[in-house]
Every structure is written in structure tokens, then in C-alpha cells.
TIDOGU-337206 format. One record per residue: x, y, z of N, C-alpha, C, CB in turn. Coordinates in steps of 0.05 Angstrom, whole numbers, padded with zeros to 5 digits, always signed. Atoms other than C-alpha are relative to their C-alpha. Glycine has a CB too. Layout:
XYZXYZXYZXYZ
...
END
This chain:
-00009-00027-00005-05476+00525-04437+00006+00004+00030-00021+00021-00009
-00007-00005-00028-05443+00552-04374-00016+00024+00010+00030+00006+00002
+00011-00023-00013-05471+00602-04325+00023+00016+00012-00021-00007+00022
-00022-00017-00009-05423+00660-04313-00013+00027+00007+00023+00003-00021
+00013-00024-00009-05449+00719-04272+00011+00025-00015+00004+00004+00030
-00007-00024+00015-05449+00783-04313+00005-00003-00029+00024+00012+00012
-00005+00006+00028-05442+00749-04380-00024-00015-00012+00026-00016-00003
+00020+00015+00015-05492+00725-04432+00015-00018-00020-00020+00018-00014
-00014+00018+00018-05464+00663-04466-00018-00006-00024+00008-00026+00016
+00016+00003+00024-05487+00657-04538+00006-00025-00015+00004+00024-00018
-00006+00024+00015-05451+00597-04568+00026-00013+00011+00003+00006-00029
-00025+00015-00006-05399+00542-04555+00016-00001-00026-00007-00029+00011
-00017-00001+00024-05341+00551-04603+00018-00024-00003+00016+00025+00001
-00020+00022+00001-05293+00495-04584+00000-00014+00027+00028+00012-00006
-00003+00016-00024-05287+00438-04535+00024-00017-00002-00026-00017+00005
-00025+00015+00000-05218+00410-04520+00001-00020+00022+00023+00019+00002
-00003+00020-00021-05190+00359-04472-00006+00012+00027+00028-00012-00001
+00002-00011-00027-05187+00406-04413-00016+00026+00001+00027+00006+00011
+00012-00026+00000-05219+00472-04435-00023+00001-00021+00020+00021-00006
+00022-00006+00019-05282+00498-04470+00000+00030-00005-00028-00010+00012
+00001-00028+00008-05287+00563-04509-00028+00007-00008+00020+00004-00024
+00026-00010+00006-05351+00603-04512+00002+00028-00011-00018-00001+00025
+00003-00028+00009-05373+00667-04546-00023+00012+00016-00004+00003-00031
+00021-00012-00016-05415+00716-04506+00002+00030+00001+00000-00011+00027
+00001-00029-00003-05430+00787-04484+00006+00006+00029-00028+00012-00008
-00005-00010-00027-05401+00822-04423-00021+00022+00004+00030+00012+00004
+00024-00016-00001-05466+00854-04402+00005+00028+00011-00021-00013+00017
-00005-00026-00012-05438+00911-04360+00009+00020-00021+00021-00003+00022
-00011-00018+00021-05402+00940-04421-00012-00005-00027+00030-00003-00001
+00012+00008+00026-05445+00908-04476+00022-00006-00020-00019+00023-00010
-00025+00005+00016-05379+00881-04503+00001-00029-00007+00025+00008+00016
-00003+00029+00008-05370+00817-04544+00026-00011+00012+00001-00003-00031
-00023+00013-00013-05322+00769-04509+00002-00029-00007-00002+00003+00031
-00005+00029+00001-05291+00701-04514+00004-00009+00028+00024-00007-00019
-00003+00010-00028-05296+00660-04450+00014-00028-00002-00028-00003+00014
-00015+00025-00001-05245+00605-04437-00003-00011+00028+00030+00004-00009
+00004+00012-00027-05263+00559-04380+00008-00029+00000-00029+00003+00009
-00008+00027-00003-05246+00491-04353-00024-00019-00006+00011-00006+00028
+00021+00019+00009-05285+00431-04381-00012-00015+00023+00011-00019-00020
+00009+00017-00022-05289+00391-04317-00018+00015+00020+00024-00012+00015
+00017-00012-00021-05345+00405-04267+00015+00004+00026-00025-00017+00004
-00017-00001-00024-05294+00392-04213+00030+00000-00009-00006-00023+00020
-00027-00001+00011-05227+00416-04242+00021-00005+00022+00005+00026-00014
-00022+00005-00018-05161+00396-04210+00014+00026+00006+00020-00020-00012
-00016-00024-00007-05116+00446-04175+00019+00007-00023+00015-00005+00026
-00019-00005+00022-05067+00437-04233-00014+00015-00023+00012-00026-00010
+00015-00013+00022-05120+00457-04284-00007+00029+00007-00026-00015-00006
+00006-00027-00009-05141+00518-04244+00026+00017+00000-00012+00000+00028
-00025-00015+00000-05068+00538-04234+00010+00007-00028+00022-00017+00014
-00009-00006+00027-05054+00533-04308-00015+00024-00012-00004-00024-00018
+00015-00023+00010-05111+00581-04325+00008+00025+00014-00031-00006+00004
-00010-00024-00014-05088+00629-04271+00027+00008-00011+00002-00005+00031
-00026-00006+00012-05018+00624-04300-00003+00014-00026+00016-00027-00004
+00004-00014+00026-05044+00643-04369-00009+00028+00005-00022-00016-00016
+00009-00027-00006-05079+00703-04339+00024+00018+00008-00021+00000+00023
-00024-00016-00009-05014+00726-04305+00019+00006-00023+00014-00016+00022
-00017-00005+00023-04974+00717-04369-00013+00022-00018+00003-00026-00016
+00013-00019+00017-05026+00756-04408+00001+00029+00012-00029-00008-00005
-00001-00026-00013-05023+00813-04357+00025+00015-00009+00001-00003+00031
-00025-00013+00010-04951+00826-04382-00003+00010-00028+00023-00020+00002
+00004-00007+00029-04978+00832-04453-00025+00017-00004-00001-00026-00016
+00026-00013+00001-05039+00873-04437+00000+00023-00020-00008+00011+00028
+00005-00022+00019-05065+00920-04492+00019+00000-00023+00001+00026+00014
-00016+00002+00025-05015+00897-04545-00019-00008-00022+00023-00021+00003
+00019+00005+00021-05054+00899-04610+00005-00027-00015+00000+00022-00019
-00007+00025+00013-05018+00837-04635-00009-00025+00015+00030-00002-00005
+00007+00022-00017-05043+00793-04578-00030+00002+00007+00017+00001+00026
+00028-00001-00009-05115+00773-04561+00000+00009+00029-00013-00029-00003
+00000-00012-00026-05128+00817-04501-00016-00015+00020-00010+00029-00002
+00014+00013-00022-05149+00788-04434-00012+00021+00018+00020-00019+00016
+00014-00020-00016-05201+00827-04395+00000-00007+00030-00029+00002-00009
+00003+00007-00029-05213+00789-04330+00004-00029+00005-00027+00009+00010
+00000+00027-00009-05203+00726-04291-00024-00002+00019+00027-00008+00015
+00025+00002-00015-05272+00706-04265-00002-00026+00015-00024+00004-00019
+00006+00025-00014-05294+00655-04214-00024-00012-00013-00004+00005+00031
+00021+00014+00014-05338+00603-04247-00006-00026+00014+00007-00005-00029
+00009+00024-00014-05375+00553-04203+00024-00011+00016-00010-00022-00020
-00022+00012-00016-05318+00507-04179+00027+00006-00012-00004-00030+00001
-00025-00006+00013-05265+00536-04225+00003+00029-00006+00003-00016-00025
-00004-00028+00008-05243+00599-04261-00004+00002-00030+00029+00009+00008
+00004-00005+00028-05255+00630-04329+00015+00025-00008-00030+00002-00007
-00012-00024+00012-05216+00678-04373-00020+00013-00019+00026-00007-00014
+00016-00015+00020-05255+00732-04411+00020+00015-00018-00021+00019+00013
-00020-00010+00019-05218+00752-04474-00014+00017-00022+00014-00024-00013
+00009-00016+00022-05224+00801-04531-00012-00016-00022+00023+00017-00010
+00012+00012+00024-05270+00782-04588+00000+00020-00022-00029-00011+00006
-00002-00020+00022-05250+00819-04652-00012-00012-00026+00029+00009-00004
+00013+00012+00023-05293+00776-04697+00017-00020-00015-00008+00021-00019
-00019+00018+00012-05239+00725-04709-00008-00029+00002+00026+00004+00011
+00002+00029-00002-05234+00650-04718+00028-00012-00001-00018-00012-00023
-00026+00012+00000-05177+00601-04711+00010-00003-00029-00001-00028+00014
-00012+00002+00026-05129+00602-04770-00004-00029-00011+00029+00007+00001
+00003+00028+00008-05135+00525-04772-00027-00004-00014+00003-00019+00023
+00027+00002+00012-05210+00532-04787-00002+00016-00025-00021+00009+00020
+00000-00018+00023-05199+00589-04835+00013-00013-00025+00014+00026+00006
-00014+00012+00022-05150+00549-04877-00015-00023-00012+00027-00011+00010
+00016+00022+00011-05200+00492-04886-00019+00011-00021-00017-00013+00022
+00021-00011+00018-05250+00539-04921+00011+00020-00019-00021+00012+00016
-00011-00021+00017-05203+00589-04953+00028-00007-00009+00000+00027+00015
-00027+00005+00010-05141+00584-04997+00014+00027-00002-00002-00013-00028
-00016-00025+00000-05087+00637-04987+00016+00003-00025+00018+00001+00025
-00019-00004+00021-05052+00668-05045+00027+00010+00012-00010+00021-00021
-00027-00006-00011-04978+00687-05038+00000+00027+00015+00020+00001-00023
+00001-00026-00013-04993+00760-05021-00014-00002+00027-00015+00020-00018
+00014+00004-00025-05043+00740-04967+00018-00015+00020-00026-00014-00004
-00018+00014-00018-04994+00690-04938+00021+00019+00012+00014-00023-00014
-00021-00018-00009-04939+00743-04934-00011+00021+00020+00014+00013-00023
+00011-00020-00018-04984+00795-04902-00006-00012+00028-00026+00011-00011
+00005+00013-00026-05006+00745-04848+00027-00007+00013-00016-00026-00004
-00026+00007-00011-04934+00721-04839+00015+00024+00012+00018-00013-00022
-00013-00024-00011-04908+00792-04829-00014+00007+00027-00003+00024-00020
+00015-00006-00025-04963+00804-04777+00008-00019+00023-00030-00001-00004
-00007+00019-00020-04944+00741-04740+00029+00004+00010-00002-00029-00011
-00027-00007-00008-04870+00760-04740+00000+00024+00019+00018+00006-00025
+00003-00023-00018-04890+00827-04709-00011-00009+00028-00020+00021-00012
+00012+00010-00025-04932+00790-04657+00021-00014+00017-00023-00019-00005
-00021+00014-00015-04874+00744-04637+00021+00019+00010+00013-00021-00018
-00019-00020-00009-04828+00804-04633-00009+00012+00026+00005+00021-00022
+00011-00012-00025-04873+00836-04581+00000-00019+00023-00029+00011-00005
+00000+00021-00021-04880+00771-04542+00028-00004+00011-00011-00027-00011
-00027+00005-00009-04805+00760-04540+00013+00024+00013+00018-00008-00024
-00010-00024-00014-04790+00832-04522-00009+00001+00029-00010+00025-00015
+00010+00002-00027-04831+00819-04460+00010-00024+00015-00030+00000+00000
-00013+00022-00013-04786+00760-04443-00018-00024+00004+00012+00009+00027
+00019+00022-00001-04840+00709-04457+00005-00019-00023-00029+00010+00001
+00000+00021+00020-04834+00643-04495-00028-00011-00002+00022-00022+00006
+00027+00010+00002-04901+00622-04523-00002-00030+00003-00012+00009-00027
-00003+00029-00002-04884+00548-04532-00023-00016-00013+00002-00007+00028
+00022+00015+00013-04948+00530-04571-00011+00015-00024-00022-00006+00021
+00008-00013+00025-04949+00569-04636-00010-00021-00019+00024+00017-00012
+00013+00018+00019-04996+00534-04684-00025+00014-00011-00007-00028+00013
+00023-00014+00011-05055+00552-04729-00024+00002+00019-00009-00014-00025
+00023-00001-00019-05105+00535-04673+00003+00023+00019-00002-00026+00015
-00005-00021-00019-05073+00589-04630+00005+00027-00014+00023-00006+00018
-00001-00025+00015-05073+00642-04684-00029+00007-00009+00019-00002-00025
+00027-00009+00006-05138+00681-04691+00000+00020-00023-00014+00012+00025
+00001-00017+00024-05155+00713-04758-00029+00010-00004+00010-00014-00025
+00026-00011+00008-05212+00760-04776-00003-00005-00030-00002+00031+00007
+00002+00008+00028-05237+00731-04842-00007+00023-00019-00021-00021-00003
+00006-00023+00017-05259+00799-04867+00024+00018-00004-00023+00017+00012
-00023-00019+00002-05198+00842-04851+00027-00014-00002+00000+00018+00025
-00025+00016+00000-05145+00786-04847+00019+00010+00023+00014+00003-00027
-00016-00008-00024-05121+00817-04781+00004-00025+00016-00015+00022+00016
-00007+00024-00016-05086+00764-04739+00011+00007+00027+00020-00018-00015
-00010-00003-00027-05071+00757-04665+00006-00027+00011-00021+00015+00018
-00008+00025-00013-05037+00704-04623-00015-00003+00027+00030-00001+00005
+00014+00005-00025-05074+00671-04565+00011-00025+00013-00030-00003-00005
-00006+00024-00016-05069+00615-04513+00029+00000+00011-00004-00025-00017
-00026-00002-00014-05011+00628-04465+00001-00019+00024+00006+00029+00009
+00003+00017-00023-05028+00569-04420+00025-00014+00008-00022-00020-00005
-00025+00013-00007-04959+00537-04424+00024+00018-00005+00004-00026-00016
-00022-00019+00005-04919+00600-04438+00017+00004+00025-00011+00027-00009
-00019-00004-00021-04858+00617-04397+00011+00028+00000+00023-00021-00002
-00012-00027-00001-04830+00683-04372+00030-00002-00002-00007+00013+00026
-00029+00003+00000-04760+00654-04373+00011+00005-00028+00009-00027+00010
-00014-00002+00026-04710+00672-04428+00008-00028-00009+00025+00018+00003
-00009+00028+00007-04688+00599-04425-00009-00018+00022+00031-00001-00004
+00007+00020-00020-04714+00537-04391+00008-00027-00010-00030+00002+00007
-00008+00027+00007-04696+00464-04390-00025-00017-00006+00017-00013+00021
+00021+00019+00006-04741+00412-04423+00009-00027+00011-00006-00001-00030
-00007+00026-00011-04743+00345-04387-00011-00022-00018-00009-00003+00029
+00011+00022+00016-04750+00279-04426-00025-00011+00013+00021-00022-00003
+00025+00012-00009-04820+00250-04421-00013-00015-00023-00019+00021+00012
+00015+00014+00021-04868+00206-04459-00012+00021-00018-00021-00019+00012
+00010-00019+00019-04892+00241-04522-00028+00011+00006+00000-00011-00028
+00027-00010-00007-04964+00245-04498-00001+00017+00025-00018-00024+00003
-00001-00018-00024-04941+00283-04436+00016+00025-00005+00013-00015+00023
-00016-00024+00006-04900+00336-04472-00017+00025+00001+00013-00003-00027
+00014-00026+00002-04919+00409-04465+00001+00009-00029+00014+00021+00019
+00001-00009+00027-04941+00437-04531-00016-00020-00017+00028+00004-00011
+00014+00018+00019-04971+00404-04593+00021-00014-00017-00019+00016-00018
-00022+00016+00011-04929+00347-04620+00007+00006-00029-00007-00029+00003
-00005-00005+00029-04936+00364-04694+00016+00026-00004-00026+00001-00016
-00011-00027+00003-04909+00435-04681+00024+00006+00018-00021+00020+00005
-00021-00007-00019-04858+00430-04624+00028-00001-00012-00002-00018+00024
-00028+00000+00009-04785+00445-04634+00015-00024+00010+00014+00026+00009
-00016+00023-00009-04731+00391-04628+00007+00002+00030+00025-00002-00016
-00008-00003-00028-04708+00420-04561-00023-00003+00019+00014+00026+00004
+00024+00001-00018-04779+00422-04534-00008-00029+00005-00023+00015-00013
+00005+00028-00006-04782+00346-04539+00014-00010+00025+00008-00017-00024
-00015+00008-00024-04733+00342-04481+00020-00022-00006-00019-00010+00020
-00018+00022+00007-04689+00292-04520+00025+00010-00014-00014-00019-00018
-00024-00010+00013-04634+00338-04544+00020+00012+00020-00008+00022-00019
-00018-00011-00020-04601+00359-04478+00006+00029-00005+00026-00016+00001
-00002-00028+00005-04614+00431-04496-00022+00015+00014-00002+00006-00031
+00020-00016-00012-04650+00487-04461-00019+00012-00021+00013+00023+00016
+00019-00013+00017-04712+00519-04491+00003+00030+00003-00029-00009+00006
+00001-00030-00001-04707+00593-04509-00020+00010-00021+00028+00012-00004
+00020-00012+00018-04748+00641-04551+00002-00010-00028+00003+00031+00000
-00003+00009+00027-04721+00611-04615-00016-00026-00006+00029-00005-00007
+00018+00023+00003-04764+00549-04602-00025+00009-00015-00006-00012+00027
+00024-00010+00013-04823+00592-04624+00003+00003-00030-00008+00027+00012
-00005-00003+00029-04790+00603-04692-00004-00026-00014+00028+00011-00005
+00004+00027+00012-04790+00528-04706-00030-00005-00003+00013-00022+00017
+00029+00005+00001-04864+00523-04689-00013+00018-00020-00013+00005+00028
+00010-00018+00020-04878+00584-04732+00007-00011-00028+00011+00028+00004
-00008+00012+00025-04839+00549-04788-00019-00022-00009+00028-00010+00002
+00019+00021+00006-04885+00489-04783-00027+00012-00009-00004-00019+00025
+00025-00013+00007-04945+00536-04785+00002+00012-00029-00006+00022+00020
-00003-00011+00027-04918+00572-04847-00001-00022-00021+00027+00016-00002
-00001+00023+00018-04904+00505-04880-00028-00010-00007+00017-00023+00012
+00028+00009+00003-04976+00484-04869-00017+00020-00016-00013-00006+00027
+00014-00021+00014-05003+00551-04893+00006-00001-00030+00006+00027+00011
-00009-00001+00028-04963+00546-04958-00007-00026-00016+00029+00004-00001
+00003+00026+00014-04970+00472-04975-00025-00015+00006+00024-00017+00007
+00023+00016-00009-05032+00448-04938+00008-00025+00014-00017-00006-00024
-00010+00024-00013-04989+00395-04906+00019+00007+00023+00014-00019-00020
-00020-00003-00021-04947+00387-04843+00027-00010-00011-00008-00016+00025
-00027+00009+00009-04871+00377-04852+00003-00030+00003+00021+00015+00015
-00003+00029-00005-04876+00307-04823-00028-00013+00003+00017-00005+00026
+00027+00014+00000-04934+00258-04834-00002-00023+00020-00005-00010-00028
+00000+00022-00019-04915+00210-04779-00025+00002+00018+00026-00001+00016
+00023+00001-00019-04974+00188-04736+00009-00009+00028-00022-00019-00011
-00010+00010-00026-04937+00149-04682+00015+00022+00014+00018-00024-00004
-00013-00022-00014-04915+00199-04628+00030-00002+00001-00011+00001+00028
-00029+00003-00001-04845+00170-04620+00013+00005-00026+00007-00027+00011
-00011-00005+00027-04834+00171-04695+00000+00030-00006-00016-00015-00021
+00002-00028+00005-04857+00243-04698+00021+00016+00016-00028+00011+00008
-00022-00012-00015-04809+00262-04642+00027-00004-00015+00002-00012+00028
-00025+00006+00015-04753+00228-04682+00002+00018-00024+00001-00030-00008
+00000-00017+00024-04773+00267-04744+00009+00028+00007-00027+00001-00014
-00007-00028-00008-04768+00334-04708+00030+00002+00006-00016+00008+00024
-00028+00000-00008-04699+00315-04681+00019-00005-00023+00004-00020+00022
-00020+00011+00018-04667+00280-04740-00006+00002-00030+00005-00028+00007
+00007+00001+00029-04705+00285-04806-00004+00028-00012-00025-00017-00004
+00004-00025+00014-04703+00342-04856-00025-00003-00018+00025+00008-00017
+00024+00003+00016-04772+00353-04887+00005+00009-00029-00023+00016+00012
-00002-00011+00027-04782+00364-04962-00005+00030+00001-00019-00015-00019
+00004-00029+00001-04778+00438-04979-00028+00006-00010+00021+00013-00018
+00026-00008+00010-04844+00474-04990+00000+00002-00031-00008+00027+00011
-00001-00002+00029-04821+00488-05062+00000-00027-00014+00025+00016-00007
+00000+00027+00012-04810+00414-05075-00028-00012-00001+00019-00019+00015
+00028+00009+00000-04883+00402-05058-00017+00017-00018-00011+00001+00028
+00015-00019+00017-04909+00464-05094+00020+00018-00014-00021+00016+00017
-00021-00015+00015-04862+00490-05148-00006+00030-00004+00004-00012-00027
+00007-00028+00003-04901+00556-05152+00009+00017+00024-00030+00003-00004
-00010-00015-00023-04874+00575-05083+00028+00010-00006+00000-00017+00026
-00027-00010+00007-04814+00622-05094+00021-00012+00018+00000+00031+00003
-00023+00011-00015-04746+00596-05072+00006+00016+00025+00024-00001-00018
-00006-00017-00023-04737+00655-05025-00018-00006+00023-00002+00030-00007
+00019+00006-00022-04800+00639-04985+00005-00028+00010-00029+00003-00010
-00006+00027-00008-04783+00565-04985+00024+00000+00019+00005-00018-00024
-00025-00001-00016-04714+00582-04957-00005+00012+00028+00021+00017-00015
+00007-00012-00026-04744+00626-04902-00012-00021+00018-00020+00024-00004
+00013+00021-00016-04788+00568-04879+00020-00021+00009-00023-00013-00017
-00019+00020-00007-04731+00519-04880+00020+00010+00021+00015-00010-00025
-00018-00011-00021-04687+00566-04839-00015+00000+00027+00008+00030-00007
+00016+00001-00025-04743+00570-04787+00000-00029+00011-00028+00009-00005
+00002+00028-00007-04744+00493-04787+00027-00013+00006-00014-00015-00021
-00026+00011-00006-04670+00485-04773-00001-00015+00027+00021+00022+00001
+00000+00016-00024-04656+00431-04721+00013+00014+00024+00014-00026-00005
-00014-00015-00021-04607+00474-04682-00009+00029+00001+00031-00002-00005
+00010-00027-00003-04632+00539-04654+00018+00021-00011-00005+00006+00030
-00019-00019+00011-04568+00574-04675-00002+00004-00030+00028-00009+00007
+00003-00001+00029-04585+00559-04748-00026+00012-00009+00004-00027-00011
+00025-00013+00007-04654+00590-04745+00003+00030+00000-00023-00008+00021
-00001-00029-00004-04671+00663-04745+00006+00005+00029-00027+00014-00009
-00008-00007-00028-04643+00697-04683-00018+00022+00011+00029+00008+00001
+00018-00020-00009-04696+00751-04679-00025+00001-00018+00013+00028+00001
+00025-00003+00016-04768+00761-04701+00002+00023-00019-00024+00003+00019
-00003-00022+00018-04747+00827-04731+00016-00007-00025+00013+00023+00015
-00015+00009+00023-04697+00793-04776-00018-00016-00019+00024-00018+00008
+00020+00014+00016-04752+00746-04799-00019+00019-00014-00016-00020+00018
+00019-00020+00012-04799+00804-04810+00013+00015-00023-00009+00020+00022
-00014-00014+00022-04747+00840-04853-00001-00016-00025+00029+00006+00008
+00000+00017+00024-04742+00781-04900-00028-00003-00012+00012-00028+00007
+00028+00003+00009-04817+00772-04904-00010+00026-00014-00019-00008+00023
+00008-00026+00012-04828+00846-04918+00015+00005-00026+00006+00023+00020
-00015-00002+00025-04773+00844-04971-00015-00016-00022+00029-00010+00003
+00015+00017+00020-04811+00787-05006-00026+00014-00008-00006-00027+00012
+00026-00013+00006-04877+00825-05000+00003+00024-00017-00014+00007+00026
-00005-00024+00017-04848+00889-05028+00007-00007-00028+00023+00017+00013
-00008+00009+00027-04817+00853-05087-00025-00011-00015+00021-00022+00001
+00024+00011+00013-04883+00816-05101-00019+00022-00009-00014-00019+00019
+00018-00022+00006-04923+00880-05099+00011+00018-00023-00005+00017+00025
-00012-00018+00020-04873+00918-05143+00003-00013-00027+00027+00010+00010
-00007+00012+00026-04856+00867-05196-00017-00025-00006+00029-00007+00000
+00014+00025+00004-04901+00807-05186+00017-00025+00004-00012-00001-00027
-00019+00022-00004-04840+00764-05172+00016+00004+00025+00019-00003-00025
-00017-00002-00023-04794+00749-05114+00027-00012-00008-00012-00015+00025
-00027+00010+00007-04719+00743-05128+00012-00015+00023+00018+00024-00009
-00014+00015-00021-04674+00695-05091+00018+00018+00016+00016-00023-00013
-00019-00014-00017-04635+00721-05032+00007-00019+00023-00011+00027+00011
-00008+00017-00023-04599+00692-04972-00017+00006+00024+00030+00004+00006
+00018-00004-00023-04649+00683-04916+00017+00007+00025-00017-00024+00005
-00013-00007-00025-04627+00717-04851+00023+00019-00002+00010-00025+00012
-00022-00019+00003-04577+00767-04880-00002+00024+00019+00002+00009-00028
+00004-00023-00017-04607+00823-04839-00006-00007+00029-00023+00017-00011
+00007+00009-00027-04617+00781-04777+00022+00005+00020-00006-00030-00001
-00019-00003-00022-04585+00792-04710-00013-00012+00024+00009+00029+00005
+00010+00013-00024-04592+00759-04642-00019+00019+00015+00022-00010+00018
+00019-00016-00016-04653+00784-04604+00009+00003+00029-00027-00011-00002
-00010+00000-00027-04620+00767-04538+00027-00012+00001-00020-00015+00019
-00027+00011-00003-04550+00751-04514-00002-00029+00011+00018+00017+00018
+00002+00028-00008-04549+00675-04513+00026-00014-00005-00023-00014-00015
-00024+00016+00004-04490+00629-04503-00007-00024-00017+00012-00010+00028
+00007+00023+00018-04489+00577-04559-00001-00026+00015+00021-00002-00023
+00004+00025-00014-04512+00508-04539+00009-00024-00016-00028-00003+00008
-00007+00023+00016-04483+00464-04593+00018-00018+00017+00015+00009-00026
-00012+00020-00017-04456+00399-04561+00030+00004+00001-00007-00028-00010
-00013-00013-00021-04421+00431-04499+00028+00001-00005-00005-00013+00026
-00027-00004+00007-04334+00429-04532+00004+00027-00011+00010-00021-00019
-00002-00027+00012-04344+00503-04548+00008+00021+00020-00027+00008-00013
-00008-00019-00021-04310+00535-04488+00013+00025-00012+00020-00013+00019
-00014-00023+00012-04267+00579-04534-00020+00020-00011+00019-00010-00022
+00020-00018+00012-04328+00606-04570-00015+00015+00022-00020-00016-00017
+00014-00013-00022-04363+00620-04504+00018+00022+00012-00007-00020+00022
-00019-00020-00011-04301+00657-04478+00002+00024-00018+00028-00013+00004
-00002-00022+00019-04296+00698-04541-00025+00017+00000+00005-00010-00029
+00025-00015-00001-04369+00717-04538-00002+00017+00025-00024-00020+00000
+00001-00016-00024-04364+00739-04466+00021+00023+00000+00005-00018+00024
-00020-00021+00003-04300+00778-04481-00010+00023-00017+00026-00012-00011
+00011-00020+00018-04335+00814-04538-00021+00016+00015-00012-00012-00025
+00020-00014-00016-04393+00830-04491+00013+00020+00019-00017-00020+00015
-00014-00017-00019-04344+00858-04441+00011+00025-00013+00023-00016+00013
-00011-00023+00014-04311+00903-04492-00021+00020-00008+00015-00009-00026
+00022-00017+00009-04377+00930-04518-00013+00015+00024-00020-00015-00015
+00015-00011-00022-04411+00941-04451+00017+00014+00021-00016-00021+00013
-00017-00011-00021-04352+00959-04408-00006-00011+00028-00002+00030+00000
+00007+00012-00026-04382+00915-04354+00011-00028+00001-00031-00001+00003
-00012+00026-00003-04349+00853-04328-00023-00021+00000+00016-00003+00027
+00022+00020+00001-04395+00795-04349+00005-00023+00020-00003-00011-00028
-00004+00024-00018-04407+00733-04305+00018-00020-00014-00026-00012+00008
-00017+00020+00012-04358+00677-04315-00016-00023-00011+00020-00010+00021
+00016+00022+00010-04382+00619-04358+00003-00024+00018+00010-00008-00029
-00001+00024-00017-04399+00554-04323+00021-00019-00010-00027-00015+00001
-00020+00020+00008-04347+00499-04323-00013-00022-00016+00014-00013+00025
+00011+00021+00018-04360+00451-04381+00015-00025+00005+00001+00008-00029
-00013+00025-00006-04345+00379-04362-00005-00019-00023-00010-00011+00026
+00003+00022+00019-04334+00320-04408+00005+00009-00029-00028-00011+00002
-00005-00006+00028-04328+00316-04484-00025+00009-00014+00011-00024-00013
+00022-00007+00017-04375+00329-04541-00012+00027+00008-00021-00022+00000
END
């Protein structure tokens, strides 16, 4: 157990490679808290900086009910610690081991997660590590919140650089193709939709889309292989829900949902049909979707005409002269 002035630590919940999670009481307010601190007795500057970065990101999301709230950044011996909201939750990954979700429960959780991502993206933040371990669920109320913003970015778009799979930011089983750094594409908020798609896939089927163990093979799967549909693994999954998941798992960001609200609309449509009739009829996933942000398409770079048309349309609508597109060199 750690010693943290002003807090009574009651249990260790999780120990990772670099961080340890505790449950405790903030004595001044008699408030239950989660404490996230660094594992090393002598943490590196990089480790300390990452935890400070998470605190700064969370400050932009303060008091959003869809996000695990951050109270304070405390000094802890040779490092720092985050004190976070404790709403009686546990990691969704742990919850799924002991509990089986029915279709209604899946949809209610999925709708809540779409709402959460919408709030995160509205604040111009890319989470970059959506997975069941970073989704906290209260097992009594089924309320869910997203946590762990340690590698999140405030940018609308950033470049991923190629690196060895074990050095990639994010969790290899859940990262988007562009997050691998091997697609010559920038990362934007739609990367989170792919990771959410992997999470939904696992919630529905109990399996990950790709079973590869070797890191390089798993990277190849994300980039080039189409996973079996959830319905092909479990025929009781309605085609409409299977189609939603597969749209989230599209290799190209342009083929995924373009807004969390569009995803939420489809999920709520499924939930309403299930509650009203006990069945979910087929429909085209993404019909009500629209781009959450103005993004220039990135499909391999011979799309100057499309870029020009997009900017011209923006100009007509806004009445403001948009910036000129960058010069595209070369083919493909």
C-alpha cells in the first residue's frame, strides 16, 4: 500500500506495467476515491509527465457525467498521483468475465458509450485507447464511464509514426489501422470508433476480431484482414447490430461512422425496436450519420478534385474563404 497524505488507502485494485490503481477515502471530504499512481519507487520524468498530461486532458472534461471525474493531482513521495471519482464501478473487462450481457443490456451500454465519445470528441480530444479495461461499469446500475486519458490527444488530427508493435501507443488488440503508423494516414477522432468497434465485438461474441498472438501479425490483421462478422459467430445477433459493428471496424476512417451521434442514433433505433417488438429489423448502418468535424479525406493522396470540391462547398456554405489545400505530390 502507498502512503498518500490526506487519503486512507483501503485496497489495491490493479497493478500494471507502469501504474497501480488503489481504492481509498479522501479524508477531508469523507469521499470514496480511486487513486492512480506510478508503480516505480523512482519514476522517470516521462512517466511523471504522462500522468500530468492525463490530468491536464481530464481538466478539459471536468464534471462530465460520462467521464470518470478527476479530483486532484497530488504529490506522492517521488512521483505524482491522480485522485479520481469512485462511483462503485469496475472495469468492463472484469465485469464481462463474471456476467453475460443480453442484447438489451448490450445496447444500453453501447448507447451510453456513444454518448461518452460524443462528449470527448466535442471537446476536441481523441482518446486513443478505448477498450473494456478503460470502461468502468457499476454492476448494480449498469452506468458506464470512460477513463484513462494517459495517451489522449487534444489535436483533431495527428500523425502516427511507424514503430515496433511493442512500442505503439494504445493497446495492440484494439488500435485502429492508422494508429499502427503503417498506413501513411493521420489519426483523427474516427480512430476511437474502430477501437469501440473491437470493444463491441468482444462484448457481443466474447472474442476479439483477430486471434493473432504475434504482434506483427496482429498489426497486419488490423490493416489488411476483414474479421468474421459477429453474426457469423453468433447467429442470434441481429444483422443490424452486426452491420453497425462492422462499419465501426472499417479499415478506412471514411468508411466508419463519421460522428458519435450518428452511431448513437443507430444504436437507439435498435434499442427502441427491441423494446417495442422484441426484434430488430435490418437497416443500412449510418444512414443518419454526418461528419462530426470538417476533415479532408485521406484516401491514397490522387483526390485533389474531391478536396477542391469539398473546400468549395465549405466556402459556399460559410461565406468565408477557406485555406488553400496543400500541394499533393506524386501518384496514388
